[in-house]
Phi, psi and omega in degrees: 000126181299146180257126178290123178241017184275332185273127185296136177067013169282162179305315177296322177299314179293325179298314181293313183295311181286331175294316177293322179296317181297316184285322180300325186285345177291326180264168180287153180220172179235137177275189184300333179271003179082011178275144181286132172254106185298144178269176183296327175297316182291323177300317185292321182293326181291322180289334177276002179080020180251043177298148180297139184280140179285163178244134179247134181298133175089358181246143181285123179306328179290327177290319180295322177295328178290321178292322186291347177294332180260330182272343185294132175235119188267091178282330184298326181289325175299318175304318185280315184300327187301310176284328185296320185290346178258000180266099182227119176270127180259345178162193180229149172221156181241154180277356172114012178279345170280189187298321173201152183298313183295319181296315181302314181296313181299316180296317178296316179294328179294312180298322177303311181286322179306318185267014176061033185279353173301319177269314184295336178293333176290330174294322183295308183301310185297321181294322178291325177290325184264335185238022178078322179198162177220170183227155169241124181261126180247120182227176177242129179280183187290340178270001182087007183262143181291139175242122181244126180228148177280134177230152182250155178292353174284342183240343191230141173221147180231162176225130179278153177295152181301128177074010181235141178262346185245321183285130183263133177273328179196156175218149183224138171242126181237127181204165183262129177277110184289338182285319184256339182084002180275167168256125185246155179218142174237128181243127176251132166234169184298337182257330193218151176243126184241144178241134180227156178212146176213151183281344184289133178273347178225069182295149179241146178236143179212205178268027184283155182279337177229152180250112183267151178092347182264139175227148175291128186281132179284121182235153178293138180060029179233154182248102181058045176075020181222150176210159184291146177269104184289337179282340182062026174200162179288121187273035175252131181244115183281142171246100190258130179266130179052052181293349177287342176270314179219133177303329182272001176105151179223118183297151188294332179254014189288331185266004180235018176298317178298322179289325174300319179294324176296319178293320178297319175301314184289328175295320182290326176293322178299315182293319179298316173299322178290328182283323189251340186225005180281334179259147182292122180269130184263155178218158172228119185260128179091007182274131176272124186259130174283158178245147175288122183293338181278304182269337181083003182271153182291143178268123181295118187287333185226147174236137186294124181203132186292342185258002184248151176247134174279126179220161176203151178280347183277114184286354178275348182284134180241127174260148181198182179212150173273152177289150179281161181282134177282117180274350183300319179296327179293320178295319181293327177297315177296319182297320177299319182287329181289324175295319172304317184296320181293319187291316185285326183266358179060037173275129181297140182306321182293340176291326186271320182293319179088001182213142181235119181230126178049049176240132183283162181295322175299321178297311179300319181295317178298323180295331184268004186299311179301318180293319181293319178296323177296317182293322180295323175297316177297326176296322177296315185289310179290327175303316177297325180289321183293320178297319175299321180295319180290319176299322174294327177287328174297320183292324177291333176277001177083013181264086181290335179291311178289333178300338181250016179274098183268006171269359177296135178223155182269136181258121181253150171288146183299122180286347183271140182281125179226145176283162179300321181291324178295314181295322184292315179298317180294325180295319178300314180293321182289330174293323176292331179278355177097014181287128181304154180303314183297321177295322178295323180290322175299320179290341177281351174107005183281150179280158176305325177296317177295321178295320177297317177295319177298322183296322175294314181300322184292319176296320177295320178299320179297319179292323184288330178270010180294140182293147179273165178293148181290151179296149178291164182297322181292329175293317180297318178298320181296324178290327176294318181294324177294322175293329183288341177278348178274155176294141181264125180243123181090228181288149181261001182286151183272112182294333177290323178293325178294000000 
C-alpha cells in the first residue's frame, strides 16, 4: 500500500526526507564552487587504504594497480588512529543533584558496563572520526533496563528541530534485513515510533508525493506499524566530530585526502623510476643481430649474467651503459608531502618517522602539544554526547531524578603521555597542596571502579596497621629480667629504664 509523503512532518514525509538524506551522503557531491565533497563511501575507502590509484601517461592502469599493492602507504589511517587511541572513557561522576554522588556514579558505571560500552565506545569515537559523526541509540528492553548501541551515519540520519541545534525533530534508521532480504526502516519522533518494510534491496527516495513499495510493518502490540515513544524524545544521540568546521561534522582525514593522493602519485613515480631506470642499461653500437629464420624475430645476442663476459669479433662494435636514475629526489618529495600531512593533521612527527634518536622527553612532549589539544577538544564535544546518552539511559530505566542530573560529567583518561614517576611526583605535590585522595588517584589514571576497590583495601590496611596497646608493667618487668640473664655487649645501661 503506497505511503502518503505529501503532508509535512507526516511519517511518510519523514521517511522520504531522511531516507534521501541518508543515501545522498554516501556518495560524492559537489559544492557551489564545483569542489568535490567526498561521501561516506570515499572516506571509508581512504581509511581502509583503498584510495583511487593515479594514472600516468604511457603506463597501463592494470600494471599501475599491481605496483601500488606494494607501494601503497596508508597515512590516513595513522591520522585517525593517533587521536582515537587517546579517547578513553573511564567512568562518570555527578555533582550531587542525584540521591548521592557515589550512588549516581556507581549506577552510571554499571549501565556503562552492562552495555559493553568499554569496548563499543571506541567504535563510536572511531566512527565519528572517520565518518564525520556517529550515533548512540538508547532504548528500553523487555526487563525495563536501558540498552545502548552504536549506530553509523551510513544507516542513521536525524533532523534537528527548527531553530534548534540540540533538539531532534525526527530520526531514521534504514538497514537491510539479512534474514529476509527486505529493507527495513525505523522512524522516531518525540511522540511515536514507526516501522516500515519494503521488498526492494535498493530503495530510492525522491520528491514523490507517495512512496510505493513500502508497507507499515505489523508488530506485536503495535497499531499499523506504530507505537508510542515512551521516552518522549528521539533516542538518538549524535557524536559530531569537528563541528566547528561543519555543523554536520568533518572527518579527521577529510582535509588531507589531496595530500594522500599526492603521496600515492609520487610513490608510483618512484616505483616506475626504480623499475625502468634504477639499474644501468647497457647497449652495443654497431652490432649485427641475427634473426630467427622461423619467426623472423631478432635473437638476443647476450644475456645478463654476473659470470659471463660480453665479447664480439667485430672490432667496430662499441659497448656502453646509460646512467641510472637518481631515486633520492623522489624519496625527498614523498617525505615533504608526509611532513605537510603531519602539520595539517597535527600528527606528531615521531609517529610518522617511526624512529626517535637523541630526542629529549621535553621535545617529544612539545611535539605532541597539537595532538593533545585536539583530543581535549574532542573530549569536550564527545563528553557532552556521552552525558546526554547516560541521562537518556536513566530515563529509559525510569529514574527521572538522574535523567535530569545535568551535573553528570564524563571522566576521560589523561590524553597526555606521562611517565609513572611524573605522575607519582605530581601526586605527592598535590597531597601537600591539600588535594583529596580520590582526586589524586583519578589523576594517576585509575578508573572509578579501581578507586572504589582501592579505598576499601586502604581502609583495611589502616586497620591492620593500627598501633597496639602498650605492655602492662608486669610484662615490661619480665622483659627486663629476661635481658638481665643474657651476656651484655657494649653499654650496660637498660634502654627501657632510659
